[in-house]
N, C-alpha and C positions, 0 to 999 in steps of 0.2 A: 335109729333111722328115722331122718323129718319124712314128715306124710305130707302131701299133694297140696293140702292146705296151706304149709308153713313154708312154701317154696314162695321166695319173693317174685314179683312182678317180672315179666320179660321187662329189659331197658327201657323199650318202646313205649309201654304201654307208662312206666313213669314219666316219661317225657312228656306222652299226651295229655296226661292228669297235669301236669304244670300247666302248660298252654292250655288247657279246656279251662282250667281256673283263672289263670289271666283276662280269660275271653270274657268268664263269663261274671268276674267281678268289673269289668269295665276299664281294667289296665290295656288291654289292646282292644280298639274301638272298631267298628263297621268301618270296611273300606281300609284300613291301617295294614300294611305288610307283614306278615309274621315271618319269623324265620327263615329262610330258605334251607332245601336238604343241604344245601355244601356248609351253611350258617349251624344247623343243628349239629351236623357228624363233629365241627370244629369244637362249639361250645359246650357239647355233652360228652365228648370224647368216644364217640360210636362210630360203627362203620356207616358206609352211605346208604348201605342196603335198610339198615334200622332205620335211620334218616327218612330213609323214603316210604318207610311203615309208619312212621309219625303222624306227616304230611296227609296220606292216605287213610288214615284213621280219623283225623280230623276233618277231612272231608268226607268221609260217609257219616260223619256224626252233623254234619251241615254248620259244621262252626267255620270253616273258611272254604273258598271258593278260588279257582286259577283266573285273571285277569289280564288280559294281554295290555303288556305297555306297564303293567305294576307287579307281576308276578303271583305270588299267593295271599289273598289279603284275607281278613275278617269277614266273611258273609253278612250281608246286611239283615239275614237271617236271625243271626246268633243274639242273644239277649242274655242279661244277667238273670232275669226271672225263668227263661226257660232252658231247658237243658233237653238239645235234641238226640233223640236215641240211638245209639250206635249199633254195632254188629250184633255184640249180645241182646241186646234189647228185641233187634227184628229177631235173633233166633228163638227168644222166648216167644213172639209172638205165632209161631208153627207150633203147632202139637206136635208131639210123638207120633210118629205113622203116619202123617196126614200132609206130608212132603207132595207138594203140588207142581205142575209145569212153571204155575204162576210165579213159587216161590223160587224155583230154579233161576226162572230167565231174569227175575227183579233182582234176586243177589247178583246173577253175572253181569247185570248192567250197573250196579252199585259198585262193583268191584272195578269195571272197565272206566266209568266215569271218574272215577276217583284215582286209578294205577295208569292206566292206558290198558289197550287190550291183551297186550303182552303178559299182563298180569292172571290173566283170564286163564285157569286150566283146571281139570276134571278133580284134581285132588285138592286143589285150593278152595275151589267152590264148595267140596264137599266138606270141608274143614270150616267154611263159614256159616255154612247150613247146621253144624252137629249131626253131620248124616257119614255116613259110611261112603267113598267113592262109588261101589257099583249100584247103589241106589238110586245114583244121576241117571244111568243108563235106562233105566224105565220108561226118561222123560226125554232122550238125545240119546243119539247114538254114537256119540263124539263132541270134539270140540268144534269140528267144522261145522256141524249141523246145530251146534249150540251157540255161534256166531252169528249162521243164518237166522235162528227164531229170537236173537236178542234185535237183531237189526228192524226184523219185521214187528216186534213189539214195539220199538219205540217207535215205528213211521204209526203204528197204532195210535200215539198222543196226539196226532194231530187230525182235525174235522177239518174236511174240507166240503163247501157249503154246496147244495143243491139246489138249483141250476149254478148257483156265484155269481159276481157282480157282473153288468151288462158287458158285454164287449169280449172279444179274444183277446186284445192284451189286458186287459185288469183282469183276468181269469188267471192268464202265465205270471204275471207279477206275484198276483194271490199266492200262487204254489210254489215259485220259487221262494218267497220273502218265507213262507209256511217252512221250506224244509232247510231254509238258512237259519232260523231260528233253531230247528232241530237239530241241527249240526253244532250249533253251537253250544247248544244244551249238553250235546253226547258229543266229544271233541273225536272218538274212535271212531264213531260212525261211517266217514268218507272212506276207512281202512276195509270195510266189512262188505264196501259195495262195491260190485263189479258191475261192468258195462259189454262186457263183450262174453260173460257168463251169469249172465242177469240169474237174481234169486226169485226163484217163482214160488214165491208168497205171498198170502191175501191181502196185505195191509198196503205192501209194495206195489203188488201189482193194480190195487186201488189207485194211488197216486197216479201209476203210467195211464192208466183206463181213463181218468179225469181230463189228465191232460190232452188225450185224444181227444175226447169229447169236449174242450173249449175250444178245438181248431173246427169244430164242425160245421159253423157258420162260412167258413173258406172256402170249401168248397176242394180242399187241395187233393192231391193222390194219398194215399195211405201210407208210401215207403216216404212220402216230405213229412207229415205228421209223426210216423214213427220217429225219424230223427230228430224232429223237433224235442220231441217227449224225452230221447235221450238226451240232447244238446243241453237242456234246461238243467238236469237235475247235476251234470257234466260241470256245466258252470260254477253250480253252488259248492260241489265238491272242491274244485279247482282252489277256490277262496279258503273253503273251509280246512282243507291239509294245510294251507300256510298255517292258519291258526293255531291248528294242533301240535305241530314242528316248534311253533315261537314258544309255546306254554310249556312245551316237553325240553325247551331249549333253557327256558328260563329256573327250570326246574333241578335238569342238571346240573349247572354253570351257578345256581345263585344269581346271576346277573338278570337284571329287566331289560328289556329292550329300550327303554329311555338310558340305563345304565350303558349297553353295550356303544350305542351310538357317541357318549359324551368317550369310551375309550377310545373309539374309531375319529372322534373331531381333531386330531391334531392331523392324524393321516390324508383326512380327507381337506384339510384346511390346505395339508399341501400340495395336495393335485388340484385342487380347485384354484390356486392362487396362481397357479401356472398360466391361466388367461385360454388353454388349453378346450376348458369345456364352461363357454361361457352361461351356457343354457340349464347347465345342471346345478351349476353354482347358484341360479334363482330358485330351485326349487325350494320348497318348505319342507321341513321335516317331518311335517305330523302327516304330509300327504303319504310317505312309505309307510308309516305304520298302520294308517285308519282303515284297516281293513272291512270293515262296514262300510264305507265310503267307495274303497273298492269294488264289493262286491254290487253295489248300487250302481255304479258306474256302469260295471259290466252288463250289467243285467239290462241297463237302459240302452247301451250302444247295442248290444246283442239284438234286441226286440225293435232297435230302429233301423236296422241290417232288415231283419224280416220282414217287416213292417214295407220296404221298400221292394222286396222282394216281391209281398203280395201285390202291390198296386201295380207291379210292370206283369203281373199276369204269371211268373214265373210259378213252376210248378203246378200249373193247372192242367187237367185235362184236359186235351183238343177236341 
């Protein structure tokens, strides 16, 4: 009977090793697109679930990253001289019996960053850490609390200066852009945040407190300040959700945003050539796909409107 040491690696590990070698050898350079999930499944004759694990493993090692409009590409951090540590190396860094809340949260965040929030489960997390599932319950009561703590942990990555830049508008721009950067780094984050059932955790509450304090100079009633403190992150998360959905669509279909537009060009040409939509025919395609530009536009127009409200004295206590 063959021992465990003699068993061949699972198919996904062999594919990961092959792609890792190509990346580290420079055959696939930073910024170049790697095979999509569908292409991996077809080329190596594996299931889509197996191909998904391949892409997730490469992301976990820091070798690839998702880029809107380009799909999954080789990360700029990838180098033929440096081999980023993967899950096994991270587990080796955690001495047996010393599993901490921080270990649990960082491992869960790594899974969510690579594969999405749906891939995070107590069983999967335990396997990633090389621990028994029941050992995780010393740190979190279940997945709901785990996701809450994950969101709080990543909000702790952002440092908000005190007192911050001069003027309420500069302060609101700063906190919104910091949260936008955070949502770009952790695409799953908007799905973990609720505005009707806010998460009562310290790092997220610190962001809300900072935003409320940014409006001190305006002497607005607390109700208006609270609405603004909710509206600003809602604006960020609305655009961030579109970014997350685009990345997911590229992973599931293997078709980039640019590729999708190429497929739609004939149909779009037929509709626009009728003359019924002359203004739509003038739109540059890049405007639709530029989510950074969309975020900046929404932020500027929102703050313009807020400034008008303030200048008219709306919302001030009589």
